[in-house]
N, C-alpha and C positions, 0 to 999 in steps of 0.2 A: 538506337535509342529514340524514344518518342515516335513522331510521325515518320521517321526514317527507318523504323524497325521493319523487319520482314513481315511481322504480323500485320501492320497497317498497310504495307505495300501490297500484300496478298489480299487483304480485305478490299482495298480499293480496286484491285485488278478484277476480283470476282464481281464487285458491284458494277463495274464498267461493262463486263461481259453480259451480265444480267440486263443492264440497261439496253445494250445493243439488241439483245434478243427480244425485249419488249417493244423496242422501236420498230423492229421489222414487222410487227403485227399491227402497227398503227397506220392510219391514213397519212399521206404526205404532209398535209397541213399541220397535223399534230406533231409529226416528226420535226418539222421546221420550228415549231414553237419550243419543243423540248430542247433542241439543239441550240436555239438562241440563248438558252439559259445555262449552258454548260460552263461558261466562263465564270459565272457568279454563284452557281449552286453546286452543292456536293452531289456525287453520284447517287448516294442513298436517297437524297431528296428527289432527284429526278426519277429514280426507280419508282418511288411512291406516286409521283405525279403521273407517270406512265400507267401504273396500275389503275389510278383513278380515272384517267381518260379512257382506258380500255373498257371500264365499267360503263361509262357514258355511251361509248359507241356500240357496245353490246345492247344497251337499252334501246338505242336508236334502231339497230338492226331488228330487234324483236318487236318493235312497236310502230315503225314507220314503213309503210308499204313501198316507198320509193327505194329503200335499200334492203328490203327483206331477203332478197336473193343475191345480195352483193357481199363478197368477203369484206370484213372490216377494213383491211389495208387498202381496199380499192374504193372506199367511199370518197366521193369528190367534195371539194371545198364548197361548191355552190349549194350542196345539200344543207350545209350549216346556215346559209343565208335564208333558207326557207323555214328554219326553226323559229317558232314564236314563243312569247313568254308563257303561254299555257303549257307548251311542251316542257319547258324548264320546271314549271311547278309540278307537272306530272313526274318528271325525273326525280325531284326531291321527295315526292311521295313514294316513288319506287325505292329510293335509298332508305327511307324510313322503314319500310317493310315490304319485301317481295318474296313470295314463296312459290316456286314452280319446280318442275322436274329437273331443270338444268341449272338454275341459279337461285341462291338464297342470300338475301341481304336483310339485315336488321340493324339500324344505326340510330344512335341518339342525335340530339341537336348539334352537339359539338362535332361529332363525326361527319354529319351531313355538311356542316359549314366547311370542314377541312376538305372534304371531297369536292366541294364546289369551287374551291380556290383555284386549282389548275384549270378548270373549265372556264371560269371567268377570265383567267389570265390568257388562255388560248384565244378566246373571242376578242379581247382587247388587242392582242398581238395581230390577229388577222385583220381587224378593222384598221389598225394603225398602218399596216402594210398594204391596205386597199385590196385585199384578197376577197373581202366581203364588205357589205355596207351596213348590215344590221347586227346589233349586239343585244339579244333578248335577255341575257343574264343581268344586264344593267337595270332592267325593268322588274326584276323579281327580288323580293326581300329575302335575305338569308334568315335562318332560324335565329330567334333572339335567345342569347345565352346569358342567363343571369349570373353575375359574378358572385362567387361564393367566398365570403369572408372567413368562413370556418375552415381554414387550412388544417388538414389532419396532420398532426405531428405528436410526438411523445413528450411528456414532461420528464423532469430529471429522475423521478422515481421509476417511471416506466423504462427509461434508458438503462437504469441500474438493473431492473428486473430482467430485461431481455439479455443483457450481458451475463447475468448470473445464471440464467437458464442454460446458456451455452456452456458455462464453466462447470455446472453441476447437473447430474441426472435429474430429470423431472419425472414426477410420479405419473404424469399424464402421457408420457412417452410409451410407445409400444416397445416390446423387447427388441424388435428389429431396428427401430429408431435409435434405441440406446446403443446397440452394437455399432451402428453406423456413426453415431455422434462421437463415440469414443475414438474412432479413427480419424475424424475430421475436426475435433474440438479446437485445436490450436489454429487451424486454418479458418474455421468459421468465426472464431473470436477475433482473429486478425482482420478479417473482411468487415465485420460489423463495426469494430472499433475504428477502423480506418474511415469507413463511410460516415459514421456518426461524428467524427472529429475533423473531417475535412470537407464534407458535403460533396464528394465526387460522385459523378453519375455511375450507374452500373456498367455502362459501356467503357468508361474510363478505367474502372477497376478491372474489368475483363482484359483490357489491353495492356496492363502493366507488365513490363519485363523486369528481370532481375537488375539490369543495368539502369532502370528508371528510378530505383530507390536507393538513396544515399543515407545510410544509417549513421554516418559520422556527422553529416551536416543536417540531418533530419529534414530532408527534402525529397520530393518525388516529382518526376516529369510526367505529365499527362497530355493526351491529345483530346482537345475539346470537341464538342458536338459539330462545330463548323470546320474542323480539320486543323485548327491552329494549335500550337504547342504552348503549354504553360507550366510554370514551376510553382508547387505548393509547399508550404512548410508545415510540419506537424510537431506535436509535443511528446512528452515522455510516455504517455499512455499508448499512443500509436507506436512509438519506437519499441517499447517493450513487447507489445503484441506481435509486431512483425518479426522481431528478433526471436521470440519464442517459437514462432511458426518455422522460421528458417532453421533453427537449431534442433527441431524435433521432426515433425511430420514431413516437411519438405525434403529432408535428407533421406527419408525412408522410401521415397517414391522415385522410381527410375522413369524419367520422362520419355515419351514416345518420340520417334524421329520427327523433327520439325517443331517440337514443343519444349525443347531444352531451355530456351530463354524465358519462358513464361514464369511469372512470379507465383501466381496461384495455380495449382494443379488439381485435377480431379484424381480420384483413387486409381483411375485407369492410366494416369500419366499424361493426360492431355490438358491443355490450357482450359481452365474452368470457363464454362460458357455463360453467357448472359442469363439464359434460362435457369441454369443451375444456381446462380447467385440469387435470382429472384425467388426461386423455390426455397432456398435455405433461409432467406429473410422471412418469408411468409410462414415457414414451419415454426421457427422460434417465436415469431410474433403471435401466432395463434395460441401458443402456450402462455407467454408472458403478458400479452396485451390483448386478450380475447375480445374486448369491447371496441377495438379499433381495427380498421382494415389497413394494416401496415405493409407497405411495399418498399423497395429500394428508394423510390422517389420520395417517400414519406420520411426516410432517414435524412434525405437531403433537406426536406422542409424543416425537420427537427433541428438540424445544425444551423440552417439559415436563420430560423427564429431565435435560437439561443444566442447566436452571434450578434444579432441585432439588439437583443435585450442587453447584452453585456457592453456593447460599444455605442449603440444609438447612431451608428454611421451607416446609412443605407447604401452609400456608394462603395464602402468597404465590402459590405455583404455582396453587392453586385459583382465586384471585382473577384472576390474569392470564389463565388459560385460560377463565375464565367458567363454571367448574363450579358448578352449583347445589348439588350434593351432594358433600361433601368425600371421601366413600368412593370416588368415581370417581377422584379425584386420588391416593388412597392406593395405587392400583395401581402408580403410578410408584415410590413408596416401597418397596412390596413387591418390585418387580423389582430395585431396587438392593440391598435387603437380601439377596435371593437370590444376587446376584452376590458380595456380601461373604462369604456362607457358603461359596460355592465357592472363593473366594480363601483362606479359612481352612483349607481341606482340606490345602493344602501348606505352610502357614505355619509349622507346628511340626515341627522335625526333632530328635528325641530323641538320635539318634546324634551330631549336631553339638553339641548342648547338653552331652552327656556328655563329649565330647572337650574342650570348652572348660573344663569344670569339673574336668578331670583325673580 
């Protein structure tokens, strides 16, 4: 159950093996930095950090004559001491757009800032440990990312429309889509109803086991992004959708070996993947809400915004959504406040007030 399930144990095992594989290709200084964070960070985070650092060292190897003929794993720490701010600026330009026969990168400002984070962290670590003296990343500005108050989410009408699209055949569906939808209607409806009424992440939905869902108490056990376990409560709409799925399509599928405990199954009898959930959400959204780019995360935004509207309690929203930093949740508050300001633009009519007052 939860983080102690075989699914999560196997997931962590695979991530750990992948991390070790990536570490074997990094220089010793980078390996030391990554290993210093193993106690506080999840393997999935460290895998991403390792990828990002490999991109940097590949850039170094391609552009710095001092290491051009040196395998990445053999690059010495003193080389990093010779890197100056201009090199870091050039690296950011490389991340923004680089096209050659061996490597292709095209990243927006947010992606560049994310890829820079482990590089800055590594330099701080090496300076703190006195392995090097200089930290050129401190002298280079990160891309400025403008905070977007316009959080994309659905209104109540759009939520109804997307759920209705799953329940009934849409004229815009192809024959193949209709045939497929008939076989997965109860499952897809259960997944979207669950996500729209609890705000769980797509990875949390993908990891659900049968034993994680208690239809008597209307609770489910999930494993959060950081690896912690949490219990969420749900209402009748979710209860009915999950029960309908269990009583119909779930019974008709014979799970593959190793997938018997999974709550949501593919037609092939495997635990439904994160990609499959993302694709089914986008499929129905393109039909029901064609003017908005709806993803599983937007379902989460929809629920978070609706919950804040109903309760006005930002800390409750943070707790239910599993936000470790309440500043993440404040984005929902900021979006609604921005809506209120737009509404205020036409709220005062001085001519009407003047006439009323004679």
